PyMOL Python script that loads the backbone (N, CA, C, O; Angstrom):
from pymol import cmd

cmd.read_pdbstr("""\
ATOM      1  N   MET A   1     144.657  43.442 122.940  1.00  0.00           N
ATOM      2  CA  MET A   1     144.432  44.693 122.210  1.00  0.00           C
ATOM      3  C   MET A   1     145.414  44.775 121.037  1.00  0.00           C
ATOM      4  O   MET A   1     146.469  44.140 121.044  1.00  0.00           O
ATOM      5  N   THR A   2     145.053  45.549 120.059  1.00  0.00           N
ATOM      6  CA  THR A   2     145.924  45.704 118.910  1.00  0.00           C
ATOM      7  C   THR A   2     146.635  47.041 118.985  1.00  0.00           C
ATOM      8  O   THR A   2     146.177  47.977 119.639  1.00  0.00           O
ATOM      9  N   GLU A   3     147.757  47.105 118.303  1.00  0.00           N
ATOM     10  CA  GLU A   3     148.510  48.353 118.264  1.00  0.00           C
ATOM     11  C   GLU A   3     147.788  49.356 117.367  1.00  0.00           C
ATOM     12  O   GLU A   3     147.200  48.964 116.359  1.00  0.00           O
ATOM     13  N   PRO A   4     147.823  50.656 117.719  1.00  0.00           N
ATOM     14  CA  PRO A   4     147.209  51.660 116.843  1.00  0.00           C
ATOM     15  C   PRO A   4     147.974  51.753 115.525  1.00  0.00           C
ATOM     16  O   PRO A   4     149.179  51.508 115.469  1.00  0.00           O
ATOM     17  N   GLU A   5     147.263  52.104 114.492  1.00  0.00           N
ATOM     18  CA  GLU A   5     147.893  52.207 113.181  1.00  0.00           C
ATOM     19  C   GLU A   5     148.793  53.427 113.129  1.00  0.00           C
ATOM     20  O   GLU A   5     148.512  54.452 113.749  1.00  0.00           O
ATOM     21  N   GLU A   6     149.888  53.297 112.373  1.00  0.00           N
ATOM     22  CA  GLU A   6     150.783  54.435 112.191  1.00  0.00           C
ATOM     23  C   GLU A   6     150.097  55.443 111.280  1.00  0.00           C
ATOM     24  O   GLU A   6     149.538  55.078 110.245  1.00  0.00           O
ATOM     25  N   SER A   7     150.144  56.718 111.674  1.00  0.00           N
ATOM     26  CA  SER A   7     149.466  57.738 110.878  1.00  0.00           C
ATOM     27  C   SER A   7     150.402  58.395 109.873  1.00  0.00           C
ATOM     28  O   SER A   7     149.960  59.196 109.049  1.00  0.00           O
ATOM     29  N   GLY A   8     151.706  58.061 109.930  1.00  0.00           N
ATOM     30  CA  GLY A   8     152.639  58.649 108.996  1.00  0.00           C
ATOM     31  C   GLY A   8     153.159  59.999 109.451  1.00  0.00           C
ATOM     32  O   GLY A   8     153.855  60.675 108.694  1.00  0.00           O
ATOM     33  N   GLU A   9     152.836  60.409 110.675  1.00  0.00           N
ATOM     34  CA  GLU A   9     153.323  61.690 111.176  1.00  0.00           C
ATOM     35  C   GLU A   9     154.810  61.585 111.472  1.00  0.00           C
ATOM     36  O   GLU A   9     155.322  60.502 111.756  1.00  0.00           O
ATOM     37  N   GLU A  10     155.511  62.737 111.402  1.00  0.00           N
ATOM     38  CA  GLU A  10     156.940  62.749 111.658  1.00  0.00           C
ATOM     39  C   GLU A  10     157.253  62.624 113.135  1.00  0.00           C
ATOM     40  O   GLU A  10     158.290  62.068 113.495  1.00  0.00           O
ATOM     41  N   ASN A  11     156.377  63.131 114.008  1.00  0.00           N
ATOM     42  CA  ASN A  11     156.631  63.092 115.442  1.00  0.00           C
ATOM     43  C   ASN A  11     156.336  61.706 115.990  1.00  0.00           C
ATOM     44  O   ASN A  11     155.353  61.072 115.608  1.00  0.00           O
ATOM     45  N   PRO A  12     157.206  61.235 116.900  1.00  0.00           N
ATOM     46  CA  PRO A  12     156.894  59.959 117.555  1.00  0.00           C
ATOM     47  C   PRO A  12     155.612  60.075 118.371  1.00  0.00           C
ATOM     48  O   PRO A  12     155.188  61.173 118.729  1.00  0.00           O
ATOM     49  N   ARG A  13     155.008  58.939 118.656  1.00  0.00           N
ATOM     50  CA  ARG A  13     153.726  58.907 119.355  1.00  0.00           C
ATOM     51  C   ARG A  13     153.794  59.595 120.720  1.00  0.00           C
ATOM     52  O   ARG A  13     152.852  60.291 121.099  1.00  0.00           O
ATOM     53  N   ASP A  14     154.898  59.414 121.472  1.00  0.00           N
ATOM     54  CA  ASP A  14     154.997  59.955 122.822  1.00  0.00           C
ATOM     55  C   ASP A  14     155.434  61.412 122.863  1.00  0.00           C
ATOM     56  O   ASP A  14     155.391  62.022 123.931  1.00  0.00           O
ATOM     57  N   GLU A  15     155.853  61.991 121.747  1.00  0.00           N
ATOM     58  CA  GLU A  15     156.317  63.374 121.753  1.00  0.00           C
ATOM     59  C   GLU A  15     155.123  64.311 121.597  1.00  0.00           C
ATOM     60  O   GLU A  15     154.419  64.265 120.588  1.00  0.00           O
ATOM     61  N   ARG A  16     154.899  65.152 122.588  1.00  0.00           N
ATOM     62  CA  ARG A  16     153.802  66.119 122.563  1.00  0.00           C
ATOM     63  C   ARG A  16     154.392  67.518 122.402  1.00  0.00           C
ATOM     64  O   ARG A  16     155.611  67.682 122.446  1.00  0.00           O
ATOM     65  N   ALA A  17     153.552  68.513 122.220  1.00  0.00           N
ATOM     66  CA  ALA A  17     153.998  69.894 122.067  1.00  0.00           C
ATOM     67  C   ALA A  17     154.682  70.366 123.350  1.00  0.00           C
ATOM     68  O   ALA A  17     155.901  70.246 123.470  1.00  0.00           O
ATOM     69  N   GLU A  18     153.940  70.891 124.291  1.00  0.00           N
ATOM     70  CA  GLU A  18     154.478  71.398 125.550  1.00  0.00           C
ATOM     71  C   GLU A  18     154.067  70.484 126.684  1.00  0.00           C
ATOM     72  O   GLU A  18     152.902  70.093 126.760  1.00  0.00           O
ATOM     73  N   PRO A  19     154.992  70.127 127.572  1.00  0.00           N
ATOM     74  CA  PRO A  19     154.566  69.380 128.755  1.00  0.00           C
ATOM     75  C   PRO A  19     153.693  70.258 129.634  1.00  0.00           C
ATOM     76  O   PRO A  19     153.863  71.477 129.653  1.00  0.00           O
ATOM     77  N   ILE A  20     152.770  69.664 130.354  1.00  0.00           N
ATOM     78  CA  ILE A  20     151.882  70.434 131.210  1.00  0.00           C
ATOM     79  C   ILE A  20     152.514  70.634 132.578  1.00  0.00           C
ATOM     80  O   ILE A  20     153.267  69.782 133.052  1.00  0.00           O
ATOM     81  N   LEU A  21     152.203  71.776 133.221  1.00  0.00           N
ATOM     82  CA  LEU A  21     152.676  72.052 134.571  1.00  0.00           C
ATOM     83  C   LEU A  21     151.611  71.595 135.543  1.00  0.00           C
ATOM     84  O   LEU A  21     150.562  72.228 135.658  1.00  0.00           O
ATOM     85  N   ALA A  22     151.864  70.511 136.239  1.00  0.00           N
ATOM     86  CA  ALA A  22     150.877  69.964 137.168  1.00  0.00           C
ATOM     87  C   ALA A  22     151.556  68.962 138.087  1.00  0.00           C
ATOM     88  O   ALA A  22     152.645  68.473 137.786  1.00  0.00           O
ATOM     89  N   PRO A  23     150.915  68.658 139.201  1.00  0.00           N
ATOM     90  CA  PRO A  23     151.448  67.588 140.050  1.00  0.00           C
ATOM     91  C   PRO A  23     151.440  66.264 139.276  1.00  0.00           C
ATOM     92  O   PRO A  23     150.683  66.123 138.316  1.00  0.00           O
ATOM     93  N   PRO A  24     152.257  65.308 139.672  1.00  0.00           N
ATOM     94  CA  PRO A  24     152.316  64.029 138.962  1.00  0.00           C
ATOM     95  C   PRO A  24     150.943  63.369 138.822  1.00  0.00           C
ATOM     96  O   PRO A  24     150.136  63.370 139.751  1.00  0.00           O
ATOM     97  N   THR A  25     150.704  62.809 137.644  1.00  0.00           N
ATOM     98  CA  THR A  25     149.431  62.157 137.346  1.00  0.00           C
ATOM     99  C   THR A  25     149.708  60.793 136.724  1.00  0.00           C
ATOM    100  O   THR A  25     150.796  60.241 136.884  1.00  0.00           O
ATOM    101  N   ALA A  26     148.744  60.264 136.031  1.00  0.00           N
ATOM    102  CA  ALA A  26     148.879  58.949 135.415  1.00  0.00           C
ATOM    103  C   ALA A  26     149.893  58.940 134.274  1.00  0.00           C
ATOM    104  O   ALA A  26     150.386  57.870 133.920  1.00  0.00           O
ATOM    105  N   ASN A  27     150.218  60.079 133.692  1.00  0.00           N
ATOM    106  CA  ASN A  27     151.158  60.130 132.581  1.00  0.00           C
ATOM    107  C   ASN A  27     152.350  61.011 132.957  1.00  0.00           C
ATOM    108  O   ASN A  27     152.402  62.166 132.534  1.00  0.00           O
ATOM    109  N   PRO A  28     153.308  60.504 133.738  1.00  0.00           N
ATOM    110  CA  PRO A  28     154.411  61.336 134.206  1.00  0.00           C
ATOM    111  C   PRO A  28     155.351  61.819 133.111  1.00  0.00           C
ATOM    112  O   PRO A  28     156.145  62.725 133.364  1.00  0.00           O
ATOM    113  N   THR A  29     155.298  61.261 131.913  1.00  0.00           N
ATOM    114  CA  THR A  29     156.178  61.735 130.847  1.00  0.00           C
ATOM    115  C   THR A  29     155.778  63.119 130.360  1.00  0.00           C
ATOM    116  O   THR A  29     156.601  63.806 129.755  1.00  0.00           O
ATOM    117  N   ARG A  30     154.542  63.556 130.601  1.00  0.00           N
ATOM    118  CA  ARG A  30     154.096  64.873 130.149  1.00  0.00           C
ATOM    119  C   ARG A  30     154.035  65.892 131.275  1.00  0.00           C
ATOM    120  O   ARG A  30     153.614  67.026 131.049  1.00  0.00           O
ATOM    121  N   VAL A  31     154.445  65.519 132.483  1.00  0.00           N
ATOM    122  CA  VAL A  31     154.266  66.394 133.635  1.00  0.00           C
ATOM    123  C   VAL A  31     155.591  67.001 134.065  1.00  0.00           C
ATOM    124  O   VAL A  31     156.596  66.301 134.182  1.00  0.00           O
ATOM    125  N   ARG A  32     155.586  68.322 134.302  1.00  0.00           N
ATOM    126  CA  ARG A  32     156.742  69.001 134.871  1.00  0.00           C
ATOM    127  C   ARG A  32     156.313  69.609 136.194  1.00  0.00           C
ATOM    128  O   ARG A  32     155.228  70.180 136.298  1.00  0.00           O
ATOM    129  N   VAL A  33     157.163  69.487 137.202  1.00  0.00           N
ATOM    130  CA  VAL A  33     156.891  70.114 138.491  1.00  0.00           C
ATOM    131  C   VAL A  33     157.438  71.534 138.415  1.00  0.00           C
ATOM    132  O   VAL A  33     158.556  71.724 137.937  1.00  0.00           O
ATOM    133  N   PRO A  34     156.678  72.552 138.877  1.00  0.00           N
ATOM    134  CA  PRO A  34     157.174  73.928 138.857  1.00  0.00           C
ATOM    135  C   PRO A  34     158.490  74.036 139.636  1.00  0.00           C
ATOM    136  O   PRO A  34     158.726  73.249 140.552  1.00  0.00           O
ATOM    137  N   PRO A  35     159.360  75.011 139.280  1.00  0.00           N
ATOM    138  CA  PRO A  35     160.651  75.159 139.967  1.00  0.00           C
ATOM    139  C   PRO A  35     160.515  75.315 141.478  1.00  0.00           C
ATOM    140  O   PRO A  35     161.377  74.848 142.222  1.00  0.00           O
ATOM    141  N   GLU A  36     159.449  75.964 141.943  1.00  0.00           N
ATOM    142  CA  GLU A  36     159.255  76.153 143.385  1.00  0.00           C
ATOM    143  C   GLU A  36     158.761  74.880 144.065  1.00  0.00           C
ATOM    144  O   GLU A  36     158.644  74.845 145.290  1.00  0.00           O
ATOM    145  N   GLY A  37     158.474  73.849 143.305  1.00  0.00           N
ATOM    146  CA  GLY A  37     158.033  72.583 143.878  1.00  0.00           C
ATOM    147  C   GLY A  37     156.533  72.560 144.091  1.00  0.00           C
ATOM    148  O   GLY A  37     155.835  73.537 143.821  1.00  0.00           O
ATOM    149  N   LEU A  38     156.050  71.427 144.579  1.00  0.00           N
ATOM    150  CA  LEU A  38     154.623  71.288 144.852  1.00  0.00           C
ATOM    151  C   LEU A  38     154.291  71.982 146.160  1.00  0.00           C
ATOM    152  O   LEU A  38     155.037  71.870 147.133  1.00  0.00           O
ATOM    153  N   GLN A  39     153.183  72.693 146.187  1.00  0.00           N
ATOM    154  CA  GLN A  39     152.758  73.400 147.388  1.00  0.00           C
ATOM    155  C   GLN A  39     151.735  72.550 148.128  1.00  0.00           C
ATOM    156  O   GLN A  39     150.769  72.087 147.522  1.00  0.00           O
ATOM    157  N   PRO A  40     151.930  72.336 149.428  1.00  0.00           N
ATOM    158  CA  PRO A  40     150.922  71.575 150.184  1.00  0.00           C
ATOM    159  C   PRO A  40     149.636  72.377 150.305  1.00  0.00           C
ATOM    160  O   PRO A  40     149.666  73.602 150.418  1.00  0.00           O
ATOM    161  N   HIS A  41     148.519  71.684 150.282  1.00  0.00           N
ATOM    162  CA  HIS A  41     147.224  72.356 150.383  1.00  0.00           C
ATOM    163  C   HIS A  41     146.997  72.794 151.821  1.00  0.00           C
ATOM    164  O   HIS A  41     147.129  71.999 152.752  1.00  0.00           O
ATOM    165  N   THR A  42     146.657  74.055 151.993  1.00  0.00           N
ATOM    166  CA  THR A  42     146.328  74.556 153.328  1.00  0.00           C
ATOM    167  C   THR A  42     145.008  75.300 153.235  1.00  0.00           C
ATOM    168  O   THR A  42     144.714  75.917 152.211  1.00  0.00           O
ATOM    169  N   GLY A  43     144.225  75.250 154.276  1.00  0.00           N
ATOM    170  CA  GLY A  43     142.956  75.968 154.285  1.00  0.00           C
ATOM    171  C   GLY A  43     141.795  75.087 153.889  1.00  0.00           C
ATOM    172  O   GLY A  43     141.921  73.869 153.764  1.00  0.00           O
ATOM    173  N   GLU A  44     140.674  75.728 153.697  1.00  0.00           N
ATOM    174  CA  GLU A  44     139.435  75.031 153.362  1.00  0.00           C
ATOM    175  C   GLU A  44     139.397  74.702 151.876  1.00  0.00           C
ATOM    176  O   GLU A  44     139.934  75.461 151.069  1.00  0.00           O
ATOM    177  N   PRO A  45     138.775  73.588 151.495  1.00  0.00           N
ATOM    178  CA  PRO A  45     138.653  73.262 150.072  1.00  0.00           C
ATOM    179  C   PRO A  45     137.696  74.219 149.377  1.00  0.00           C
ATOM    180  O   PRO A  45     136.780  74.769 149.989  1.00  0.00           O
ATOM    181  N   GLU A  46     137.930  74.400 148.095  1.00  0.00           N
ATOM    182  CA  GLU A  46     137.041  75.242 147.295  1.00  0.00           C
ATOM    183  C   GLU A  46     135.696  74.542 147.142  1.00  0.00           C
ATOM    184  O   GLU A  46     135.660  73.335 146.900  1.00  0.00           O
ATOM    185  N   PRO A  47     134.584  75.273 147.278  1.00  0.00           N
ATOM    186  CA  PRO A  47     133.278  74.634 147.070  1.00  0.00           C
ATOM    187  C   PRO A  47     133.099  74.279 145.594  1.00  0.00           C
ATOM    188  O   PRO A  47     133.522  75.032 144.716  1.00  0.00           O
ATOM    189  N   SER A  48     132.479  73.144 145.324  1.00  0.00           N
ATOM    190  CA  SER A  48     132.241  72.748 143.948  1.00  0.00           C
ATOM    191  C   SER A  48     130.810  73.091 143.560  1.00  0.00           C
ATOM    192  O   SER A  48     129.948  73.287 144.416  1.00  0.00           O
ATOM    193  N   GLY A  49     130.579  73.161 142.274  1.00  0.00           N
ATOM    194  CA  GLY A  49     129.230  73.446 141.799  1.00  0.00           C
ATOM    195  C   GLY A  49     129.026  74.926 141.533  1.00  0.00           C
ATOM    196  O   GLY A  49     129.953  75.722 141.681  1.00  0.00           O
ATOM    197  N   PRO A  50     127.812  75.297 141.140  1.00  0.00           N
ATOM    198  CA  PRO A  50     127.524  76.696 140.829  1.00  0.00           C
ATOM    199  C   PRO A  50     127.541  77.544 142.105  1.00  0.00           C
ATOM    200  O   PRO A  50     127.356  77.020 143.203  1.00  0.00           O
ATOM    201  N   PRO A  51     127.763  78.849 141.959  1.00  0.00           N
ATOM    202  CA  PRO A  51     127.743  79.714 143.140  1.00  0.00           C
ATOM    203  C   PRO A  51     126.348  79.740 143.752  1.00  0.00           C
ATOM    204  O   PRO A  51     125.361  79.546 143.043  1.00  0.00           O
ATOM    205  N   PRO A  52     126.252  79.977 145.054  1.00  0.00           N
ATOM    206  CA  PRO A  52     124.926  80.015 145.684  1.00  0.00           C
ATOM    207  C   PRO A  52     124.087  81.162 145.112  1.00  0.00           C
ATOM    208  O   PRO A  52     124.614  82.230 144.800  1.00  0.00           O
ATOM    209  N   ALA A  53     122.784  80.933 144.977  1.00  0.00           N
ATOM    210  CA  ALA A  53     121.885  81.957 144.433  1.00  0.00           C
ATOM    211  C   ALA A  53     121.698  83.062 145.469  1.00  0.00           C
ATOM    212  O   ALA A  53     121.656  82.812 146.674  1.00  0.00           O
ATOM    213  N   GLU A  54     121.585  84.292 144.964  1.00  0.00           N
ATOM    214  CA  GLU A  54     121.359  85.417 145.875  1.00  0.00           C
ATOM    215  C   GLU A  54     119.922  85.389 146.376  1.00  0.00           C
ATOM    216  O   GLU A  54     118.995  85.091 145.623  1.00  0.00           O
ATOM    217  N   GLU A  55     119.751  85.702 147.653  1.00  0.00           N
ATOM    218  CA  GLU A  55     118.400  85.748 148.206  1.00  0.00           C
ATOM    219  C   GLU A  55     117.771  87.096 147.890  1.00  0.00           C
ATOM    220  O   GLU A  55     118.450  88.122 147.939  1.00  0.00           O
ATOM    221  N   ALA A  56     116.474  87.107 147.565  1.00  0.00           N
ATOM    222  CA  ALA A  56     115.800  88.350 147.185  1.00  0.00           C
ATOM    223  C   ALA A  56     115.262  89.098 148.382  1.00  0.00           C
ATOM    224  O   ALA A  56     114.667  90.164 148.227  1.00  0.00           O
TER     225      ALA A  56
END
""", "prot")
cmd.dss("prot")
cmd.show_as("cartoon", "prot")
cmd.util.cbc("prot")
cmd.orient("prot")
């Protein structure tokens, strides 16, 4: 692969605006763990998809 071209911006390539608040992901340089730490998941998972249709 080739290196991306320099765009002439003043900010370095790895410097972003605000780091995101989230559990660690593929890009740990942009991730901050909340001060209270990661919370373990408890309970039932959230259903995915659209809400169920109301019956008439």
